[in-house]
N, C-alpha and C positions, 0 to 999 in steps of 0.2 A: 643242781650242778654248781660247783664252787666257782667256776670260771665265768659266771654271769649267763649261763645257759648256752654257751657256745661249745661246739664239739672240738675235738683235737684238729680235725681238718680245717675248721674255720679259723682256729688259732694259727695254723701254718700258712694261710692264704697270703698275708702280707709278706712273709718270707719268700714265698713262691713268686710273688709279683716282683719283689726286689731282685731276686736272682734272674728272672726273665728280663727285666728292664736293664740289668747290668750287661746283658749280652747284646742289647740293641744299641745302634748308634743314636745320638741325641735327637735327630730329626724324626726317626722312626718311633722312638719312645714318646716324643711329644705328640705325634700324630695318633699313636695308640691311646694315650691319655685323653686326648680331645674326643676320640671316638667313644671311649668308655664313659666320659662325662656326658656326652650327648645321649648315649643310650640310657643312662640313669635319668636324665632330664625327660626323655620321651616316656619312660616308664612312669615317672611322677605325673606328667601331664595326662597320660592315659588313666591313671588312677583318679585324678581330679575330674576328668570327663565322665568316667563311670559313676563317680559319686554325684556329680551334678545331674546326670541323666536319671539316676535313681530318685533324686529329690524331685525332679520335674515330673516323673511318672507318678510319684506319690501325691503330687499336687493335684493331678487330674481327678481322682476319685473324691478328694476333699472339696472340689469345685462343683460338685453335682447340683447343689441347690441353685446355681445360676443357669442351669441348662434346661429348664422347663419351658420348652418352646410353645406349649399349648396354653400357657398362662398369659395374662395381659402384659404388654410391653412395659408398663409402669407399675413398679412394686415398691413397697417399703422394705428396706434392707437394714439390718443391724450391722453396720460396718465393723465395729469393734469385735463383735462375736464372729463374724465371717473371717476376719483376719486371724483371730485367735485360733480358729479351727484349721486354718490353712497353713500358717507359718509354723515351722518346727520350733520347738522350745529349746 
């Protein structure tokens, strides 16, 4: 697509918003913009939460070598190797 991958409907959205806000009084337009901005912020935070949750759940299976409860409480551990296998690159 020559327009950067955006469809015609997406190209018209700013014009539609401009015409909508032109019909609103300034206080209502401001309140609407605040609500839209808050909605975008919430969506961004939810994406970050989902990403973090996914990373945490991936961390669990990588941490299996520390969960051998039937072994002695004192063990030699290669810290560098353990961190390299647990932390995403």
